[in-house]
Each structure stands twice: as C-alpha cells, then as structure tokens.
C-alpha positions as CSV (number, residue, x, y, z in Angstrom):
1,M,-14.3,3.5,7.8
2,L,-11.8,4.8,8.9
3,N,-8.3,3.4,8.4
4,T,-6.9,2.3,12.4
5,D,-4.9,-0.5,11.2
6,N,-1.7,0.1,9.5
7,Q,-1.6,-3.6,7.6
8,Y,-4.7,-2.7,5.8
9,D,-5.3,0.8,3.5
10,T,-9.2,0.7,4.6
11,M,-10.9,-1.1,6.7
12,G,-13.3,-2.2,4.5
13,E,-10.2,-4.2,2.9
14,K,-8.7,-5.7,6.1
15,W,-12.8,-6.9,6.5
16,V,-13.1,-8.4,3.2
17,I,-9.8,-10.3,3.6
18,E,-10.8,-11.3,7.3
19,N,-14.1,-12.1,6.7
20,V,-14.3,-13.3,2.6
21,E,-11.0,-13.9,1.3
22,T,-10.0,-15.9,4.2
23,P,-12.4,-17.8,4.9
24,A,-12.9,-19.4,1.4
25,A,-9.3,-19.5,0.9
26,R,-8.8,-22.0,4.0
27,I,-11.9,-24.0,2.7
28,L,-10.2,-24.3,-1.2
29,G,-6.7,-25.5,0.6
30,E,-5.1,-22.0,-0.6
31,G,-3.1,-19.4,1.5
32,V,-4.1,-16.6,3.3
33,R,-3.2,-13.1,3.5
34,T,-2.7,-11.3,7.0
35,N,-2.3,-7.7,5.4
36,H,-2.9,-5.8,2.3
37,D,0.6,-6.3,0.8
38,G,1.2,-9.6,-1.6
39,I,4.5,-10.5,-2.7
40,S,5.0,-10.5,-6.6
41,F,6.3,-13.5,-8.4
42,K,5.8,-15.0,-12.3
43,S,3.5,-17.7,-12.9
44,K,2.4,-20.0,-15.9
45,N,-1.1,-18.5,-16.0
46,S,-3.3,-15.9,-13.7
47,T,-4.5,-19.1,-11.9
48,S,-1.0,-20.6,-10.6
49,I,0.7,-20.4,-7.3
50,E,3.8,-21.8,-8.3
51,N,6.7,-19.5,-9.1
52,I,8.2,-20.1,-12.7
53,E,11.7,-18.5,-11.7
C-alpha cells in the first residue's frame, strides 16, 4: 500500500493501528496511538505502562 499519510510509515501500519490495536486498547482500558511514533521510557518490564524514572 502506498503511503498517503505522513503520520504512518505505510498505510498498512495505519490500518492495523486504527482497526486492530485501537479497538483492543479501548476494550482493555489502555492508551491508544494516533500515529506510528511513540515515546520511549524505562519501565520495570515489557508489559508495564509505568515510567520508573
């Protein structure tokens, strides 16, 4: 798929974030992404959402 949105590397990534990750995150009460970027932070383990710094 061609990229026509500068917030995502590919339109496939946009589709997965909007149609798979976001609905699952909302059901689970997790945060949602609006682009392909993110913010790095140290946490206690790979499933933690708490910043330890």
